[in-house]
C-alpha positions as CSV (number, residue, x, y, z in Angstrom):
1,X,120.3,132.4,91.8
2,X,118.6,134.5,89.2
3,X,115.3,136.3,89.7
4,X,113.6,133.9,87.4
5,X,115.0,130.9,89.3
6,X,113.9,132.5,92.6
7,X,110.4,132.9,91.3
8,X,110.3,129.4,89.7
9,X,111.3,127.8,93.0
10,X,108.6,129.6,94.9
11,X,110.7,132.4,96.3
12,X,108.2,135.1,95.3
13,X,105.2,133.7,97.1
14,X,104.4,136.9,98.9
15,X,105.0,139.2,95.9
16,X,103.3,137.5,92.9
17,X,100.0,139.3,93.6
18,X,101.7,142.6,93.2
19,X,103.0,141.9,89.7
20,X,101.0,143.2,86.8
21,X,99.3,140.5,84.7
22,X,101.6,140.9,81.7
23,X,104.7,140.7,83.9
24,X,103.3,137.6,85.6
25,X,102.6,135.9,82.3
26,X,106.2,136.6,81.3
27,X,107.6,135.1,84.5
28,X,105.5,131.9,83.9
29,X,107.0,131.7,80.4
30,X,110.5,132.0,81.8
31,X,109.9,129.2,84.2
32,X,108.4,126.9,81.6
33,X,111.1,127.6,79.0
34,X,114.2,127.6,81.2
35,X,113.3,124.8,83.6
36,X,110.6,122.8,81.8
37,X,106.9,123.1,81.8
38,X,105.3,122.7,85.2
39,X,104.2,119.1,85.8
40,X,100.5,118.4,85.3
41,X,98.5,118.2,88.6
42,X,98.4,114.7,90.0
43,X,95.0,113.0,89.9
44,X,95.9,111.8,93.4
45,X,95.3,114.4,96.1
46,X,98.6,114.8,97.9
47,X,97.1,115.8,101.3
48,X,94.7,112.8,101.2
49,X,97.6,110.5,100.2
50,X,99.7,111.7,103.1
51,X,96.8,111.2,105.5
52,X,96.4,107.6,104.1
53,X,100.1,106.9,104.6
54,X,99.9,108.1,108.2
55,X,96.8,106.0,108.9
56,X,98.4,102.9,107.4
57,X,101.5,103.4,109.5
58,X,99.3,103.9,112.6
59,X,97.6,100.6,111.9
60,X,101.0,99.0,111.7
61,X,102.3,100.6,114.8
62,X,99.2,99.5,116.7
63,X,99.7,95.9,115.7
64,X,103.4,96.4,116.5
65,X,104.7,93.2,114.9
66,X,102.9,91.1,117.5
67,X,101.4,88.6,115.0
68,X,104.3,87.8,112.8
69,X,107.4,89.3,114.4
70,X,107.7,91.9,111.7
71,X,106.1,95.3,111.2
72,X,103.6,95.5,108.5
73,X,104.4,99.0,107.2
74,X,107.0,99.5,104.5
75,X,107.2,100.5,100.9
76,X,103.7,101.7,99.9
77,X,102.5,103.6,96.9
78,X,99.1,104.7,95.5
79,X,98.6,104.7,91.7
80,X,96.0,106.2,89.5
81,X,95.0,103.4,87.0
82,X,94.3,105.9,84.2
83,X,97.4,108.0,84.2
84,X,99.7,105.7,86.2
85,X,100.6,108.6,88.5
86,X,102.2,107.5,91.7
87,X,102.6,108.9,95.2
88,X,104.8,106.8,97.4
89,X,106.0,106.9,101.0
90,X,109.6,106.0,100.1
91,X,112.0,106.7,97.3
92,X,112.9,104.2,94.7
93,X,116.5,103.2,93.9
94,X,116.7,104.6,90.4
95,X,115.2,108.0,91.1
96,X,112.0,107.5,89.0
97,X,110.1,109.1,91.9
98,X,111.1,112.6,93.1
99,X,110.6,114.1,96.6
100,X,107.7,116.6,97.0
101,X,106.5,117.8,100.4
102,X,107.6,114.6,102.2
103,X,106.3,112.0,99.7
104,X,107.6,110.8,96.4
105,X,105.8,111.2,93.1
106,X,106.3,110.0,89.6
107,X,104.8,107.7,86.9
108,X,104.6,103.9,87.1
109,X,106.4,102.2,84.2
110,X,104.0,100.6,81.6
111,X,105.4,97.1,82.2
112,X,104.0,97.0,85.7
113,X,100.4,95.9,86.0
114,X,98.2,98.2,88.1
115,X,96.2,96.4,90.8
116,X,95.8,96.1,94.6
117,X,98.8,93.8,95.1
118,X,102.4,93.6,96.1
119,X,104.9,94.3,93.4
120,X,108.6,93.8,92.9
121,X,109.9,97.2,91.6
122,X,113.3,98.9,91.8
123,X,114.8,96.1,93.8
124,X,112.3,95.9,96.6
125,X,108.8,94.7,97.3
126,X,106.1,97.3,97.6
127,X,102.5,97.4,98.5
128,X,100.5,98.9,95.6
129,X,97.0,100.3,96.0
130,X,94.8,101.8,93.3
131,X,93.6,105.3,93.9
132,X,90.8,106.3,94.7
133,X,89.3,102.8,95.2
134,X,90.5,102.7,98.9
135,X,87.4,102.1,101.1
136,X,85.8,105.2,102.6
137,X,84.6,103.3,105.7
138,X,87.3,103.7,108.4
139,X,87.4,100.1,109.7
140,X,87.2,98.7,106.1
141,X,90.1,101.0,105.1
142,X,92.3,100.0,108.0
143,X,91.7,96.3,107.4
144,X,92.5,96.8,103.7
145,X,95.7,98.6,104.6
146,X,96.8,95.8,107.0
147,X,95.8,93.0,104.6
148,X,97.7,94.5,101.7
149,X,100.7,95.4,103.8
150,X,100.9,91.8,105.0
151,X,101.2,90.6,101.4
152,X,104.5,92.6,101.3
153,X,106.0,90.6,104.1
154,X,104.3,87.3,103.2
155,X,107.3,85.8,101.2
156,X,109.7,86.4,104.1
157,X,107.3,84.4,106.4
158,X,107.3,81.4,104.0
159,X,103.5,81.8,103.4
160,X,103.4,82.1,99.6
161,X,100.8,79.4,98.9
162,X,99.4,78.9,95.4
163,X,96.4,81.2,94.8
164,X,94.1,78.3,93.7
165,X,90.7,78.6,92.2
166,X,87.9,76.5,93.8
167,X,85.3,75.9,91.2
168,X,83.3,73.6,93.5
169,X,82.3,76.7,95.4
170,X,80.2,77.9,92.5
171,X,78.0,74.8,92.7
172,X,74.8,74.5,94.8
173,X,76.3,71.7,96.9
174,X,79.7,73.4,97.3
175,X,78.1,76.6,98.4
176,X,75.7,74.8,100.8
177,X,78.3,73.0,102.8
178,X,80.6,76.0,102.8
179,X,77.8,78.2,104.3
180,X,77.1,75.4,106.9
181,X,80.8,75.4,107.8
182,X,80.7,79.2,108.2
183,X,77.6,79.1,110.5
184,X,79.2,76.5,112.7
185,X,82.4,78.6,112.9
186,X,80.2,81.6,113.9
187,X,78.7,79.5,116.7
188,X,82.2,78.5,117.8
189,X,83.2,82.2,118.1
190,X,80.2,82.9,120.3
191,X,80.4,79.8,122.5
192,X,83.0,78.6,125.1
193,X,84.1,75.3,126.5
194,X,82.3,72.1,125.4
195,X,79.8,74.1,123.3
196,X,82.6,75.7,121.3
197,X,84.2,72.3,120.8
198,X,81.0,70.9,119.4
199,X,80.5,73.8,117.0
200,X,84.1,73.3,115.8
201,X,83.4,69.6,115.2
202,X,80.3,70.5,113.2
203,X,82.2,73.0,111.1
204,X,85.0,70.5,110.4
205,X,82.4,67.8,109.6
206,X,80.7,70.1,107.0
207,X,84.1,70.9,105.5
208,X,85.1,67.2,105.3
209,X,81.8,66.3,103.7
210,X,82.3,69.0,101.0
211,X,85.8,67.7,100.3
212,X,84.4,64.1,100.0
213,X,82.0,65.4,97.3
214,X,84.8,67.3,95.4
215,X,88.1,65.4,95.0
216,X,91.1,67.6,95.5
217,X,89.2,70.5,97.1
218,X,90.8,70.0,100.5
219,X,94.2,71.0,99.2
220,X,93.1,73.9,96.9
221,X,90.9,75.4,99.7
222,X,93.6,75.2,102.3
223,X,96.1,76.8,99.9
224,X,93.9,79.8,99.2
225,X,93.2,80.2,102.9
226,X,96.9,80.6,103.4
227,X,97.3,82.9,100.4
228,X,94.4,85.2,101.2
229,X,92.7,84.0,104.4
230,X,95.7,84.6,106.6
231,X,96.2,88.2,105.2
232,X,92.5,88.9,105.9
233,X,92.9,87.5,109.4
234,X,95.9,89.8,109.9
235,X,93.9,92.7,108.5
236,X,91.0,92.0,110.8
237,X,93.1,91.8,113.9
238,X,95.2,94.9,113.0
239,X,92.4,97.0,111.6
240,X,89.7,96.5,114.2
241,X,90.1,98.5,117.4
242,X,90.1,95.4,119.7
243,X,89.8,91.6,119.8
244,X,86.1,91.6,120.5
245,X,85.4,93.9,117.6
246,X,87.4,91.6,115.3
247,X,85.4,88.6,116.6
248,X,82.1,90.1,115.9
249,X,83.1,91.3,112.5
250,X,84.0,87.7,111.6
251,X,80.7,86.5,113.0
252,X,78.8,89.0,110.9
253,X,80.7,87.9,107.7
254,X,80.0,84.3,108.4
255,X,76.3,84.5,109.1
256,X,75.4,87.1,106.4
257,X,77.6,86.5,103.4
258,X,77.0,88.4,100.2
259,X,74.8,85.9,98.2
260,X,75.3,87.8,95.0
261,X,78.9,86.9,94.6
262,X,80.8,83.7,93.8
263,X,82.8,82.1,96.5
264,X,85.3,80.5,94.1
265,X,88.1,82.9,95.3
266,X,86.4,85.2,97.7
267,X,85.6,82.5,100.3
268,X,89.1,82.7,101.9
269,X,88.4,86.3,103.0
270,X,85.5,85.0,105.1
271,X,87.1,81.7,106.3
272,X,90.5,83.0,107.2
273,X,89.6,85.3,110.1
274,X,87.5,82.9,112.1
275,X,90.0,80.0,111.8
276,X,92.8,82.4,112.9
277,X,90.7,83.8,115.8
278,X,89.8,80.3,117.1
279,X,93.4,79.2,116.8
280,X,94.4,82.3,118.9
281,X,92.1,81.0,121.6
282,X,93.0,77.3,121.4
283,X,96.5,76.8,120.1
284,X,99.3,79.0,121.5
285,X,102.1,79.7,119.1
286,X,100.3,78.4,116.0
287,X,101.5,81.3,113.8
288,X,105.1,80.3,114.4
289,X,104.4,76.8,113.0
290,X,102.5,78.0,109.9
291,X,103.8,77.2,106.4
292,X,102.6,77.5,102.9
293,X,101.5,73.9,103.1
294,X,99.5,74.3,106.3
295,X,95.8,73.6,106.6
296,X,94.1,75.9,109.1
297,X,91.3,73.4,109.6
298,X,93.8,70.6,110.5
299,X,95.4,72.9,113.1
300,X,92.1,73.7,114.6
301,X,91.1,70.0,114.7
302,X,94.2,69.3,116.7
303,X,92.8,71.3,119.6
304,X,89.7,69.0,120.0
305,X,89.6,66.3,122.7
306,X,88.8,62.8,121.5
307,X,85.2,62.4,120.5
308,X,82.9,60.2,118.4
309,X,82.7,61.1,114.7
310,X,80.1,63.8,113.8
311,X,77.6,63.1,111.0
312,X,77.4,66.1,108.7
313,X,74.0,65.2,107.3
314,X,72.5,64.8,110.8
315,X,73.9,68.1,112.1
316,X,73.1,70.1,109.0
317,X,69.4,70.9,109.8
318,X,70.5,72.5,113.1
319,X,72.3,75.2,111.0
320,X,69.4,75.9,108.6
321,X,70.4,73.7,105.7
322,X,66.9,73.5,104.4
323,X,66.6,77.2,103.8
324,X,70.1,77.4,102.3
325,X,69.2,74.6,99.8
326,X,66.2,76.5,98.6
327,X,68.1,79.8,98.2
328,X,71.0,78.0,96.4
329,X,68.6,76.2,94.0
330,X,67.1,79.6,93.0
331,X,70.5,81.1,92.6
332,X,71.6,78.2,90.4
333,X,68.6,78.7,88.1
334,X,69.4,82.4,87.6
335,X,73.1,81.8,87.1
336,X,72.5,79.2,84.4
337,X,71.4,81.9,82.0
338,X,74.7,83.7,82.4
339,X,76.6,80.5,82.0
340,X,74.7,79.6,78.8
341,X,75.5,83.1,77.4
342,X,79.2,82.7,78.1
343,X,79.3,79.2,76.7
344,X,77.8,80.4,73.5
345,X,80.3,83.2,73.2
346,X,83.5,81.7,74.5
347,X,83.2,78.0,73.9
348,X,80.9,77.4,71.0
349,X,81.3,80.6,69.0
350,X,84.3,82.0,67.1
351,X,87.1,83.1,69.5
352,X,90.5,84.7,69.8
353,X,93.1,82.7,71.9
354,X,95.9,84.5,73.7
355,X,98.7,82.3,75.2
356,X,99.7,82.6,78.8
357,X,103.4,82.2,79.7
358,X,105.7,83.3,82.5
359,X,105.1,87.1,81.7
360,X,101.3,86.8,81.8
361,X,100.3,89.3,84.5
362,X,96.7,90.0,85.3
363,X,94.2,91.5,87.8
364,X,90.5,90.8,88.3
365,X,87.6,91.0,90.7
366,X,87.5,87.6,92.6
367,X,83.9,88.1,93.6
368,X,82.4,87.9,90.1
369,X,83.8,84.7,88.6
370,X,81.6,82.2,86.7
371,X,82.6,78.6,86.6
372,X,81.9,76.8,83.3
373,X,83.2,73.5,84.6
374,X,86.1,71.4,83.2
375,X,88.5,73.7,85.0
376,X,87.5,76.8,83.1
377,X,86.3,80.0,84.6
378,X,84.9,83.2,83.1
379,X,86.3,86.4,84.5
380,X,83.7,89.1,83.7
381,X,86.3,91.8,84.1
382,X,90.0,91.3,83.5
383,X,93.2,93.3,82.8
384,X,96.3,91.5,81.6
385,X,99.7,92.3,80.2
386,X,102.0,89.8,78.4
387,X,104.6,89.6,75.7
388,X,101.7,90.0,73.2
389,X,100.5,93.3,74.6
390,X,97.7,94.6,76.9
391,X,94.2,93.1,77.2
392,X,91.3,94.9,78.8
393,X,88.0,92.9,79.3
394,X,84.7,94.3,80.4
395,X,82.4,91.4,79.4
396,X,84.0,88.0,79.9
397,X,87.3,86.1,79.2
398,X,87.6,82.3,79.6
399,X,90.6,81.3,81.7
400,X,91.6,77.7,82.6
401,X,92.7,76.9,86.2
402,X,96.4,76.9,85.2
403,X,96.2,80.3,83.5
404,X,97.8,78.8,80.3
405,X,95.7,80.9,78.0
406,X,93.0,83.5,77.7
407,X,90.0,83.2,75.3
408,X,87.8,86.1,74.2
409,X,85.3,86.4,71.4
410,X,86.6,86.8,67.9
411,X,87.7,90.3,66.9
412,X,85.8,92.5,64.5
413,X,88.9,93.1,62.5
414,X,92.4,91.5,62.7
415,X,94.4,94.3,61.1
416,X,96.6,96.7,63.0
417,X,97.9,96.8,66.6
418,X,94.5,97.8,68.1
419,X,92.0,95.0,68.1
420,X,88.6,94.8,69.7
421,X,85.6,92.6,70.1
422,X,82.4,92.5,72.2
423,X,83.5,93.4,75.7
424,X,87.3,93.6,75.1
425,X,90.1,95.6,73.6
426,X,93.7,94.5,72.8
427,X,96.8,96.6,72.2
428,X,99.0,94.2,70.3
429,X,102.8,94.4,70.9
430,X,105.3,94.7,68.1
431,X,106.3,91.4,66.6
432,X,103.0,89.7,67.3
433,X,100.1,89.1,65.0
434,X,96.6,87.4,64.7
435,X,96.4,84.3,62.5
436,X,93.4,82.1,61.7
437,X,92.8,79.2,64.0
438,X,91.8,75.6,62.9
439,X,88.2,76.4,63.7
440,X,86.4,78.5,61.2
441,X,86.1,82.2,62.3
442,X,88.5,81.8,65.2
443,X,92.0,83.2,65.6
444,X,95.1,82.9,67.7
445,X,97.7,85.5,68.7
446,X,101.1,84.4,67.8
447,X,104.7,85.7,67.5
448,X,105.7,86.6,63.9
C-alpha cells in the first residue's frame, strides 16, 4: 500500500494534524485524483440512522412474532426525498449500496417513488421511510416503525386488500355515523361483560346504518381496514409498552379525532386498533383466520350472544349525536368553499389530463383529500411517476377512484419537457408530448 493509499484510507488519523497546510492540501489532491473525489456528506445523519435501526429492531424483538408468526424487522432503508440518498440496514443484491460503518449507503434509483411505503427493489421487499419525517415522539415513532415494517410482511400473510377510497366519509352523514361508531368502540374498550357487549352492538348498529345510507361502503371500508387498519393495530400493539397503554391510546384516538382532516382514507388508522384489541379479548385465534376479504366488524359481531336488534337512531343520542351533527354542519359549510374552488379549476376550467396505467406510481397525504363526488377526489399534494414522466402537485390534482388518470389545471406553456401550471410541475419523459384536447384550452399528455 502506498503512502497516499494509506492516508486516503484513514491510516494517518493520528498524524494529519502534524502535516503542514500545503502538504495536507497535496495529500487531499492525491486522494481525490487517484481514488475519486470524496463522496458528498449524506443529508441523513449516520449515527441517528443507526440508532433508528436499533430502535426498530428492538420494537420487533419485543413483539417477537407473537401476532403474526413472523418477525417484523427486515430490510429497511431511510431515504432523503431531495437527494435520494439512502442508508439501509442490509445490502442490496447488485451492490448499489456499499458498506460504511455497519450500514449500507447509496442513492435510490430514479424509477423508484420515494414515500413511506414498502417497495420491491433488488429482488426483495423493503420498508422505505422518508428522512427526516420520522416522528420525534418516542411512542409515535415506534408505532410508525412497527406499522411500516408490517407492510413488508403483509403479502406473505395474504392480507393485501385493495386500498379503497371511501368518499362517503367526507359527507356530514358519513362522518356522523363513523364518529358514533368510534365512540361506541371506545365505550367497549372501557367496559366489560354485558356492558361491553352492548357497546359493541351499538357500534355495529351505527356502522350498519352508515352502510345502508351509502351503497357499497361496507366492502370498501372493510378492505381499507385490512390494508391499513391491521398494520396500525400491529403498530399500536408493538409500539406501546404494554396492552393497557395500547388500549388507552386507541380510546383517545376514538374519542378525540382530528376534526380538521378528512376520514376518506385516514379512518382505518383509527378503526383498526380497537377492532383488533376487542377481537384479542373476545375471539381467540382470530388473526390466523384473517384474509384480505375479511371484515373486522363481522368477526367482532360473531362474538356477541343472541340479542334483539339495536336501533341506531334511538341509541345515537346516548353518544352525543346532536353535538356531532352541529359540528359537522359547520365543517361542511367551510369545506364547500374549497370544493367550489377545486371544481372551478379542475372540472369546469381548462385542464391537462395525464393517463394512469400500470406504471402509475404515486404518494400522497391521506388526511387532506377532498371529495368532489361522482367517484372523484382532489389530492391537494401528490407526487407521481409514470411512463410520461414525473408530476409534483402542491395545490390539487383530480383523481378518480380507479386511478385511471390525473387532471391538473392547464399549463402556462406546452413547449419543452418542463411544464408547469398553478400548483404543479411536470417533467415530461422522452417520447411524450402535450396535445390539445377536445375542450378549448385543455390538453392531454400522449405518446408521440
